[in-house]
N, C-alpha and C positions, 0 to 999 in steps of 0.2 A: 916607648909605642907611640907612635902618632896621633894627638887628638885636634881636630880641628872646628872650625864651628862655621853655622852662616845664624844670623841678631838683625832681620828682620823688625822693626818696629812697624805694630798698626797702626799706620795710620792711611791705607790705601790700599789699593789691591796693588803687585807683586806688579813692574812694569821691565822692562829688556833691560837697565841698567841690573836693576837687582837678579834678575839671571845671570848677568854676564858676570856679578861678585861671586851669585848661589854657585855657578856653573865652576868658578874656579877657585874656588874652597875644599868643594866637595873632589875635587879633580886632584888637589894637589893632597889631601887627604888620603884618600881612596890609592892613587900610584904609589906610594908608601905603605902601604897595606896597611892602612889606621880607623880611625874612629870617624865620624865626620854626627855632629854631634847638631841639636836643634834649638836656638832658645830666640824669642818675640820676648824683645825687646824693649816692652811697655811700664818702665820706672815710670815715664810721666804722662800717665790715666788724661791728663787735660788733654793728652793729642790723640788719644786713640780711639779710632773708628770703629763706630759698633759695626761687630761679626768682620772686620782687616785678619781678624788673627783666623779665623775658621777657615776664608779667600786663602791667607797666605800658603795655607797647609794644603788646601786640597789643587790648587796650584802648584807647586811644588810634587806632590803625587804625580800627577796628571805628566810633566814635566819627568817623571823617570827614580828623581830624587827616593833612593832610601837612608833614612837616618838612624841613629844609632841612639840606644836608650828612651829615655819617657821624655818630649818637648816641656822644656821648664820656660815656667814667664817667670818674670823679675818683681810683678805686681803681687806677686805671691809671696815677693824675698825681703820682704824690711826687715826682719829680725837679724837675718844673719849682716844686711850692713847696714845695724843700728850698731851688733854688733863691731863689727869695724871705725864705727866711727868713735863708740867707745875707748877702742881699746885706741884707737888716734888724741885722742882726750887725753887719755893716763901715761902716753909719752911724752906726754906735752907741744903737739903737735899741729892739736886744732886748737878753733879758739870759734868766740861766738862772733858774728857782727851783725848790727842794726842798719847799715850803710843804706839808701838807698838807691837807684841807680842816677840821677841828677845830685843830689850829695857824691858820689863817688866822682862825677863826670865836670864837678865843679873841683875839687878837690886834689884829682889829676893832673900833670904834669911832665909823668912819662909814658910813650905809649909802649907796645910790644907787638908780638905777633896778632892779637887780636882784637886790635885795641887800647884804650890807655889799663893802665895798671893799677890794680889797688893801692892806696900808697900807705896800707894796714892801720888804717886809724881807729878803729874799737882794739887791736890788738893792744898799743899805746895807753886808747881813752876810755873809758866808761861809757856802754852800750846805755841807747837810750833810754828809757824803763815803757812798759806797755807799748810795747813794738817786737810783731814779728822777728825769729832769731834765724837767723840764717849762720850753718858751722865754714869756718872758713879754714884750708891748710897751708898752717906756714911754710913760705920756700925762701932754701937762705941762697945766697949767689955759687951756684954748686949745675957745674956742666951735664945734664944729660943725654949720653949720648947712645944710635945703635946702629947695627948696620943691617939695615932694609937689604930682601933677599933681591930687589928689585932696581929699586934707586936708589939703589948707596947709603953710602954714611949719613945720618942725619945727628946736628945737636940745639941743642939751646941748653942758655943755662934758664934755669928754674927757676931763678929769684928775678933777672933782670925781664927775661924773654915771656914770660907770659906773671909772675905774679901770686899772692897769697890767691888760690882762686877756689871756688866752694864746692866741700861734697854734698851739704843737704841744705835745700832750699829751702828761706821763708814760711814757705805754706808747706812746710814736714814733707817735702817732694825727695827723698835724696837723688844726686846730680848721676847721671851717665857714667860722670865717669871714675868716680867711686863704682855704681852698682856696674858695671862693665870689668872692671879688675879685680873684683870680689867673685865673680859669675865664672870667669876662665880658673882663677887662682880651685876653691872650689871643683868644679868641673874636667880638671886637670886638664886642660887645656895646654896645649905644647908648641902648638900656629897658628898662624896668627895671619887670613885673607879678607884681602877689603877690601874699598874704594881708595881710594889717593886722596880724596875729598876728609878722612880722617891721621891723614900723615899726620897733622899739626898735634896732632891730640897725644901721640903716643909718649912724644918726652916725661908727659905728666901719668900717665898711667903708668908707664917703668917709675916715677919716681912712688908712686902712691903703693904699688912692688915692692919700692926697696922702703917704703917706709913702717909694712903691712907683712915685710918677714918674706915675700911670698918667689916665689921661683918667675928666674928673667922666663920672656916670650921668646920665639921668633917671627917676626912682620915682614909681610907681601904686600905691598901697595901695589893693585893693578892700575890702570890708564882708567881715568872714567868712559862715561857713552854723553855722548854732547849732543844738545840739537840743535837745530841747523841756526838756532842767535851764540852758538858756541857756548851754553847755559849747562849743568850738569841737568840728569833727566833729574827727575822729580818731581814728587805729588807738587814742590811748589811750581816746578815750570806743567806741567797739564800737561805730563808724560803719560802713553795710553796704557790700560792697561795689559795684558800678557795676553792673548787671542789663547781660545780654549783648544779651538780646528789650527792646523799646519804645524805641530809643538815639530818636528821631529825640524821640518823646514827652519824654522824658530831656532830652534836651538844649534841645531848648524851656525846660523846667522853665529850664534852666542858666541859660539868657541870658535871663528871663523877671525871673532873683532878680535880674542886673546893671543896673542903671536908666539904659541907656547908647543904647537900642533904642524907636525912637519905637512908641506901643501904638494900637490891636491889629495884631499881629501878624497876618500874609495865614495862608492856606494854602499849607500847603508840597507839593511834588507827592516829594520824593526828598529824602533828608538832602543831597544835592549844590547843592542849588537851596535847601534852607533855609543852609546856610553861604552863597553868594554872596548872600543878601537881607542876612544878621547882618554881614559885611564891608562892603559898600557905603553902610548904612546905621549904623554902627559910628559914635557920636560922644562919644565917652570926652573928649573939650576943651574940650565944652559944659557938663558939670558936676561939672569941677575948681574944689573946694575947698567942696562943696555936703553933701559926705559927713562925715559922724562917728563 
């Protein structure tokens, strides 16, 4: 069975970019007769906004989304992330690190896809005493590749392009990369449809899946919604919250943004009528590798 998911972070209300991602993952799963799960990714409790989770859930309900099963909250799942970390440690794949960001910037000479590559200092030297410990995953010079359903072939050399990345932070919070991999595996996720801003994270997640013995997933990264300055719509760029009225028109706009439905759209008498038509006519597989 196809199992998809939508996994917003409760750092504020849903905006139009969030809606587009939710619509794409929902239609993709439901058009294949699958399940669609809702997960609140609040593993980083320092960024969580009070009341945002409840607001996200109410907004999704207002827009006609229906999820399968119970909502999962990452903040309640630390024991599973700890078990995964213990497994990686027992396999000799994770090691403690006490380096600061400044020390890494001063000591590293290699650039990766997201800045300087950690030079592996704490893997080869004793860690500093009385210093908060982060945990890093060892990354060999290994090519990790996958065929994205939308943007096509993707590949990184996990050691040279990314380097040993943090899976548990020095403040004892687990990283997004570890949490999402554990949750996807435990929830039986088969298809991940999300924004293109997470495309660069995928090879890290695939490598973690391999290390932990998890099944591989299918990925599709949809185009981002940008503001007038060419920036991704987000809380950081002051994206406005989804309206509580004009729900059907806003949902139609989100479906128009995604090039996976035939044009022109018919007239819809109700929100449920719109959803039925969108699910019945969804054609993401026909657009694979045509969007950049």
